C-alpha positions as CSV (number, residue, x, y, z in Angstrom):
1,M,-7.9,19.2,29.2
2,I,-11.1,21.1,28.4
3,S,-14.6,19.6,29.0
4,V,-16.4,19.6,25.8
5,K,-19.4,17.6,24.2
6,I,-18.2,14.5,22.5
7,N,-20.9,14.2,19.9
8,R,-19.7,13.7,16.3
9,T,-21.8,14.2,13.0
10,H,-19.9,11.7,10.9
11,Y,-17.6,8.7,11.0
12,I,-14.5,9.3,8.7
13,E,-15.7,6.6,6.1
14,D,-18.8,8.9,5.6
15,I,-17.1,11.8,4.4
16,N,-16.0,12.3,0.6
17,A,-14.9,15.1,-1.9
18,D,-18.8,15.7,-2.8
19,M,-19.1,17.1,0.6
20,K,-16.8,20.1,0.0
21,G,-17.7,23.0,2.3
22,Q,-19.7,21.2,4.7
23,E,-19.0,21.4,8.5
24,V,-18.3,18.1,10.2
25,I,-17.4,16.9,13.7
26,L,-15.2,14.0,14.0
27,G,-13.8,12.0,16.9
28,G,-10.7,9.7,16.9
29,W,-7.2,9.4,17.9
30,V,-4.1,11.1,16.5
31,E,-2.2,8.7,14.5
32,D,0.6,11.2,13.3
33,L,1.6,14.9,13.4
34,R,3.8,17.0,10.9
35,K,4.5,20.5,11.3
36,M,5.2,22.2,7.9
37,G,5.6,26.1,8.3
38,K,2.7,27.8,9.8
39,M,0.6,24.5,9.1
40,T,0.3,21.2,11.1
41,F,-0.9,18.2,9.2
42,L,-2.7,15.7,11.6
43,T,-3.7,12.2,10.7
44,L,-6.8,11.3,12.4
45,R,-8.1,7.7,12.7
46,D,-11.5,6.3,14.0
47,V,-12.8,2.6,13.8
48,T,-13.9,3.4,10.2
49,G,-10.9,4.7,8.5
50,I,-8.3,7.7,8.5
51,T,-8.2,11.3,7.2
52,Q,-6.1,14.4,7.2
53,I,-6.7,17.4,9.3
54,I,-5.1,20.8,8.5
55,L,-4.3,22.8,11.7
56,T,-3.4,26.6,11.5
57,D,-1.1,27.8,14.2
58,D,-3.9,29.7,15.9
59,V,-5.7,26.4,16.2
60,M,-2.6,24.6,17.2
61,K,-2.0,27.1,20.2
62,S,-4.8,25.5,22.2
63,I,-3.3,22.1,22.0
64,D,0.4,22.6,21.7
65,D,1.1,19.8,23.9
66,I,-0.9,17.1,21.9
67,T,0.7,13.6,21.6
68,R,0.2,10.9,19.0
69,Q,-2.5,8.4,19.8
70,S,-4.3,11.1,22.0
71,V,-8.2,11.1,21.6
72,V,-9.4,14.3,19.9
73,R,-12.6,15.9,18.8
74,V,-12.3,18.0,15.5
75,T,-14.7,20.6,14.1
76,G,-14.0,21.7,10.6
77,K,-15.0,22.0,7.0
78,I,-14.3,19.5,4.3
79,Q,-12.0,20.7,1.5
80,D,-10.0,19.5,-1.5
81,T,-6.5,18.0,-0.9
82,K,-3.3,17.6,-2.7
83,A,-2.3,14.4,-0.7
84,R,-2.4,11.4,-2.8
85,D,-3.5,9.2,-0.1
86,F,-6.8,11.1,0.8
87,E,-9.9,11.8,-1.3
88,C,-10.5,15.1,0.9
89,E,-9.2,16.6,4.0
90,I,-10.7,18.8,6.8
91,K,-9.6,22.3,7.8
92,A,-10.0,22.5,11.5
93,D,-11.8,25.4,13.1
94,E,-11.7,23.7,16.5
95,I,-9.7,20.8,18.0
96,N,-10.3,19.5,21.6
97,V,-8.0,17.0,23.4
98,L,-10.5,14.6,25.2
99,A,-7.9,12.2,26.6
100,K,-4.0,12.6,26.3
101,A,-1.8,9.5,25.6
102,V,1.1,9.5,27.9
103,H,4.4,8.5,26.4
104,P,6.3,6.4,26.1
105,L,3.7,3.9,25.0
106,P,4.3,0.3,25.8
107,I,3.9,-0.9,22.2
108,D,3.7,1.0,18.9
109,P,0.1,0.7,17.9
110,L,1.1,1.5,14.4
111,G,3.2,-1.6,14.0
112,R,6.2,0.4,12.6
113,L,8.3,-1.1,15.5
114,E,7.5,-4.7,15.9
115,S,6.4,-6.0,19.3
116,H,6.7,-9.6,20.6
117,I,3.2,-11.1,20.9
118,D,3.3,-11.2,24.9
119,N,4.1,-7.4,24.9
120,R,1.1,-6.8,22.5
121,L,-1.2,-9.1,24.8
122,N,-0.1,-7.3,27.9
123,S,-1.5,-4.0,26.2
124,R,-4.1,-5.6,24.2
125,A,-6.4,-2.4,24.3
126,L,-3.6,-0.4,22.8
127,D,-3.0,-3.1,20.3
128,M,-6.4,-2.8,18.8
129,R,-5.1,0.5,17.3
130,N,-2.8,-1.6,15.2
131,Q,-4.9,-2.1,11.9
132,K,-3.8,-5.6,11.3
133,T,-4.9,-6.4,14.9
134,A,-8.2,-4.7,14.5
135,S,-8.9,-6.3,11.1
136,I,-8.5,-9.8,12.7
137,F,-11.2,-9.0,15.1
138,K,-13.4,-7.5,12.6
139,I,-13.0,-10.4,10.7
140,R,-13.9,-12.7,13.8
141,H,-17.0,-10.5,14.1
142,H,-18.0,-11.3,10.6
143,V,-17.4,-15.1,11.1
144,L,-19.7,-15.0,14.2
145,A,-22.4,-13.2,12.4
146,S,-22.2,-15.5,9.3
147,L,-22.3,-18.6,11.7
148,R,-25.5,-17.2,13.4
149,K,-27.1,-16.4,10.1
150,I,-26.5,-19.9,8.5
151,F,-27.6,-21.7,11.7
152,I,-30.9,-19.5,11.7
153,E,-31.4,-20.5,8.2
154,K,-31.3,-24.0,8.9
155,K,-33.8,-23.7,11.7
156,F,-31.4,-24.0,14.7
157,T,-32.2,-22.1,18.0
158,E,-29.5,-20.5,19.9
159,I,-29.3,-21.7,23.6
160,T,-27.0,-20.7,26.6
161,T,-25.9,-23.7,28.8
162,P,-24.3,-23.4,32.3
163,K,-20.6,-22.7,32.6
164,I,-20.6,-23.7,36.3
165,I,-21.6,-27.4,36.7
166,G,-21.7,-30.1,39.4
167,S,-20.0,-33.0,37.6
168,A,-17.8,-33.8,34.8
169,S,-20.1,-33.5,31.8
170,E,-18.0,-36.0,29.5
171,G,-16.4,-38.1,32.2
172,G,-13.0,-36.2,31.5
173,A,-10.4,-35.3,34.1
174,N,-9.3,-32.2,32.4
175,L,-11.4,-29.9,34.4
176,F,-11.0,-26.7,36.5
177,S,-12.5,-27.2,39.9
178,L,-13.8,-24.6,42.2
179,D,-15.7,-24.1,45.7
180,Y,-19.4,-23.2,44.9
181,F,-20.7,-22.2,48.3
182,G,-19.1,-25.2,50.0
183,K,-19.9,-27.6,47.1
184,Q,-17.5,-29.0,44.5
185,A,-18.1,-27.5,41.3
186,Y,-16.4,-27.3,37.8
187,L,-15.9,-25.1,34.7
188,A,-17.8,-26.8,31.9
189,Q,-15.4,-28.1,29.2
190,S,-18.4,-28.7,26.8
191,P,-22.2,-28.2,26.5
192,Q,-22.7,-31.6,25.5
193,L,-25.2,-33.2,28.0
194,Y,-27.3,-29.8,28.1
195,K,-27.5,-29.5,24.3
196,E,-28.6,-33.2,24.0
197,Q,-31.3,-32.7,26.5
198,M,-32.6,-29.7,24.5
199,T,-33.4,-31.6,21.5
200,I,-36.4,-33.1,23.2
201,G,-38.2,-29.9,22.7
202,L,-36.2,-27.5,20.4
203,E,-34.9,-30.2,18.1
204,R,-32.1,-28.4,16.7
205,V,-29.9,-26.1,18.9
206,F,-26.7,-24.3,18.6
207,E,-24.5,-22.4,21.2
208,I,-21.4,-20.2,20.7
209,A,-19.7,-19.7,24.1
210,S,-16.5,-20.0,26.1
211,F,-15.6,-23.4,27.6
212,Y,-12.6,-24.5,29.7
213,R,-10.0,-27.2,29.6
214,A,-7.2,-27.7,32.3
215,E,-4.7,-29.1,29.9
216,K,-1.1,-28.0,30.4
217,S,-0.5,-27.6,26.6
218,H,2.0,-25.2,25.2
219,T,1.1,-25.1,21.6
220,G,0.0,-22.5,19.1
221,R,-3.5,-24.3,18.9
222,H,-4.4,-24.7,22.6
223,L,-6.2,-22.5,25.0
224,S,-7.5,-23.2,28.5
225,E,-10.5,-20.9,27.6
226,F,-11.8,-21.2,24.1
227,T,-14.7,-20.5,22.1
228,S,-16.8,-23.6,21.0
229,V,-19.5,-23.6,18.3
230,D,-21.7,-26.4,19.2
231,I,-24.9,-28.0,17.4
232,E,-27.1,-30.8,18.4
233,A,-29.9,-31.9,16.1
234,A,-32.9,-34.3,16.5
235,F,-33.7,-36.7,13.7
236,M,-30.2,-36.5,12.3
237,D,-27.2,-39.0,12.2
238,Y,-23.6,-38.3,11.7
239,T,-23.6,-37.9,7.9
240,D,-26.4,-35.4,8.3
241,V,-24.4,-33.1,10.7
242,M,-21.2,-33.7,8.7
243,N,-23.2,-32.0,5.8
244,V,-24.1,-29.1,8.1
245,L,-20.6,-28.6,9.2
246,E,-19.2,-28.7,5.6
247,D,-21.9,-26.2,4.5
248,L,-21.3,-24.0,7.5
249,V,-17.5,-23.8,6.7
250,L,-17.9,-23.3,3.1
251,N,-20.5,-20.5,3.4
252,T,-18.4,-18.9,6.1
253,F,-15.5,-18.6,4.0
254,K,-17.6,-17.2,1.1
255,Y,-19.3,-14.6,3.4
256,V,-15.9,-13.5,4.9
257,S,-14.2,-13.5,1.6
258,E,-17.0,-11.2,0.1
259,N,-17.6,-8.9,3.1
260,C,-14.1,-8.4,4.4
261,K,-12.0,-7.3,1.5
262,K,-10.3,-4.2,3.2
263,E,-9.4,-6.4,6.3
264,Q,-8.0,-9.1,4.1
265,E,-5.7,-6.5,2.3
266,I,-4.6,-4.9,5.8
267,I,-3.8,-8.5,7.0
268,G,-2.0,-9.4,3.9
269,N,-3.9,-12.7,3.4
270,K,-6.4,-13.1,0.6
271,I,-9.0,-15.7,1.7
272,T,-9.4,-18.4,-0.8
273,M,-12.5,-20.6,-0.9
274,P,-11.8,-24.4,0.2
275,N,-12.7,-27.0,-2.3
276,G,-15.9,-29.0,-1.6
277,P,-17.2,-31.5,-1.0
278,F,-14.7,-32.4,1.7
279,K,-13.0,-35.7,1.2
280,K,-13.9,-38.4,3.8
281,I,-11.4,-41.1,4.8
282,T,-12.2,-43.8,7.3
283,Y,-9.9,-44.4,10.5
284,S,-8.9,-47.7,8.9
285,Q,-8.0,-45.9,5.7
286,A,-5.9,-43.5,7.7
287,L,-4.1,-46.4,9.3
288,E,-3.3,-47.9,6.0
289,E,-1.9,-44.5,5.0
290,L,0.3,-44.3,8.1
291,N,1.5,-48.0,8.1
292,R,2.6,-47.5,4.5
293,K,5.0,-44.8,6.2
294,D,6.1,-47.4,8.7
295,A,4.0,-46.0,11.4
296,K,3.4,-49.4,12.8
297,L,-0.1,-48.6,14.3
298,E,-2.8,-51.2,15.0
299,F,-6.6,-50.9,15.1
300,G,-7.6,-48.9,18.2
301,D,-4.5,-46.8,18.5
302,D,-5.2,-43.1,18.6
303,L,-3.7,-40.8,16.0
304,L,-1.2,-38.5,17.5
305,D,0.0,-35.1,16.1
306,S,3.0,-36.7,14.5
307,H,0.6,-39.3,12.6
308,L,-1.8,-36.4,11.5
309,R,1.2,-34.5,10.1
310,I,2.1,-37.5,7.8
311,I,-1.6,-37.7,6.9
312,E,-1.7,-34.1,6.0
313,E,0.9,-34.7,3.1
314,N,-2.0,-36.7,1.3
315,H,-4.6,-34.4,2.6
316,P,-3.5,-30.7,3.1
317,D,-7.0,-29.2,2.8
318,F,-10.2,-29.8,4.8
319,Y,-11.2,-33.4,5.2
320,F,-13.1,-35.8,7.6
321,I,-11.8,-38.8,9.3
322,T,-14.8,-41.1,10.0
323,D,-15.6,-44.3,11.8
324,W,-13.3,-44.1,14.7
325,P,-13.0,-47.0,17.0
326,I,-15.7,-46.9,19.6
327,K,-13.3,-47.1,22.4
328,L,-11.7,-44.0,21.5
329,K,-14.8,-42.0,21.8
330,P,-16.9,-40.7,24.5
331,F,-19.8,-42.8,26.2
332,Y,-22.6,-40.9,24.3
333,I,-21.3,-41.8,20.7
334,M,-23.2,-44.4,18.9
335,E,-21.8,-47.7,17.7
336,K,-22.2,-48.6,13.8
337,E,-24.9,-51.1,13.4
338,D,-23.0,-53.4,11.2
339,N,-19.8,-53.3,13.1
340,P,-20.0,-52.4,17.0
341,E,-16.2,-52.0,17.1
342,L,-16.7,-48.8,15.1
343,S,-18.5,-45.5,15.9
344,E,-20.7,-43.2,13.9
345,S,-18.2,-40.4,14.6
346,F,-16.0,-38.0,12.7
347,D,-13.3,-35.4,13.1
348,L,-13.1,-32.4,10.7
349,Q,-9.3,-31.9,9.9
350,Y,-7.5,-29.1,8.1
351,G,-4.3,-30.9,7.4
352,Y,-3.1,-32.0,10.7
353,L,-5.1,-29.6,12.6
354,E,-8.4,-31.0,14.3
355,L,-11.1,-28.4,14.0
356,S,-14.3,-30.3,15.0
357,S,-15.5,-33.7,16.4
358,G,-18.8,-35.2,16.3
359,G,-21.2,-38.0,15.7
360,S,-24.5,-39.7,16.2
361,R,-25.4,-39.9,19.9
362,L,-26.9,-42.8,21.8
363,H,-30.6,-42.1,22.8
364,N,-31.2,-45.3,24.6
365,P,-30.6,-44.9,28.3
366,E,-29.8,-48.6,29.0
367,K,-27.1,-48.5,26.4
368,I,-25.6,-45.4,27.7
369,K,-25.5,-47.0,31.1
370,I,-23.7,-49.9,29.6
371,R,-21.1,-47.7,28.2
372,L,-20.6,-45.7,31.0
373,S,-19.7,-48.8,33.0
374,E,-17.5,-49.9,30.2
375,Q,-15.6,-46.6,30.5
376,N,-15.3,-46.9,34.4
377,L,-17.7,-44.0,34.9
378,D,-20.5,-44.3,37.5
379,P,-24.0,-44.2,35.8
380,A,-25.4,-42.9,39.2
381,K,-23.4,-39.7,38.7
382,F,-25.3,-39.2,35.5
383,S,-28.7,-39.7,36.7
384,E,-30.1,-36.2,36.2
385,H,-29.1,-36.3,32.6
386,L,-30.3,-39.8,32.1
387,Q,-33.8,-39.1,33.3
388,A,-34.3,-36.7,30.4
389,F,-34.0,-39.9,28.2
390,D,-37.1,-41.4,29.8
391,W,-39.2,-38.3,28.5
392,G,-38.9,-39.3,24.9
393,M,-35.3,-38.6,23.7
394,P,-35.3,-38.5,19.8
395,P,-32.5,-39.9,17.8
396,H,-29.9,-37.1,17.5
397,A,-26.4,-36.1,16.5
398,G,-24.0,-33.2,16.9
399,W,-20.7,-31.6,16.8
400,G,-18.4,-29.2,18.5
401,L,-16.2,-26.8,16.5
402,G,-13.2,-24.6,17.8
403,L,-13.8,-21.1,16.7
404,E,-10.3,-19.9,17.2
405,R,-8.7,-22.8,15.3
406,L,-11.2,-22.1,12.4
407,L,-10.2,-18.5,12.5
408,T,-6.4,-19.4,12.1
409,V,-7.4,-21.4,9.1
410,I,-9.5,-18.6,7.4
411,L,-6.8,-16.0,8.2
412,G,-3.7,-18.0,7.5
413,I,-2.4,-17.5,11.0
414,D,-0.5,-20.1,13.1
415,N,-1.2,-18.9,16.7
416,V,-4.6,-19.0,18.3
417,R,-3.6,-16.3,20.7
418,E,-3.7,-13.9,17.9
419,V,-7.5,-14.4,17.2
420,I,-8.9,-14.1,20.8
421,L,-8.9,-10.9,22.7
422,Y,-7.4,-11.9,26.1
423,P,-6.0,-15.6,25.8
424,R,-5.9,-18.0,28.6
425,D,-3.2,-20.7,28.7
426,P,-1.1,-22.3,31.3
427,E,1.1,-19.3,31.6
428,R,-1.2,-16.4,31.1
429,L,-4.0,-15.2,33.5
430,K,-3.7,-11.4,33.0
431,P,-4.7,-9.0,31.7
């Protein structure tokens, strides 16, 4: 391998037939090699696209042991091409191998030979050279860009909350515990308490970050480490933040549909806009639908996966389930003024799949203490959180949205492990 400068003058997407005769320096990896007589046709790909390189025997002599997927630097001139798949091609004056790919490779990054998802995850970096996989993560990038753009337009401020915490933030048991310099600590399952506190001064906040749940779930929609999109907003109630969520989803679909046409084509899934406004059904209406199907549920029963699949028959698209029984919701959720057995809460569903949960929050510390006791939680363990409520806590509401689940809906993919780089689930801790 020869030591060479690695600078390049253009990305592949920047070159075109109008640049005929211009010298360019490209960098990328070898996707294919075909020798025909005294000429070798090399297919070069970088992150932006693919082009054809023409190599004479004299040029090939310097790299006669080149392998597919090796990284190369090409210097040459743009010329016309007879190849129907390319607008132009590069006749190489010089080619240098920067990094040789050692064969056999663990997976075929071109996707010609299908690999099981576990094998692909074990070689995730190489899997990114598969254009379908790369397109998924380019779309993920655009989804995140869209979310942040919309939040900023709605006057939300981005925050970053701790992921190592000293107590169970929502009183749940599904937490990863760890030793923190001799003290008991946990990995955060939610930014809930921190984001509520931030409404005191910042009013509207959002966070997009990894969180952790110690659930031994083996499904295509559960992860032990997942990306949560969270908001909290002062002077809003649950109907207000539902509107924010619906607007966010609709605008994200629109943004990705318009800005990721190439990626949609590669994946083979054209993104279609969901119908708005999203339908709202109450928990009681959901029970009625289920009991008409002989579900035999009573008020206060939770809705299981099997129940939500029945509801999906009537509501296959996006919809909200609102006004859940207060006993099914966390201690910080507010009860309805006209019926304290119900809560000002909602879940956003896509068919059977829960994407988001949220609601109006209690901002009266005495009511929170009562609710904590009702749920067999010790108010003393939440004293640091509750002190913020004595500093003038405004009425507020919020929600959390699972990014990976939303991506599976946008992309028409069933398994969340396809839309996260290095999934963590009960069976997978590496790479």
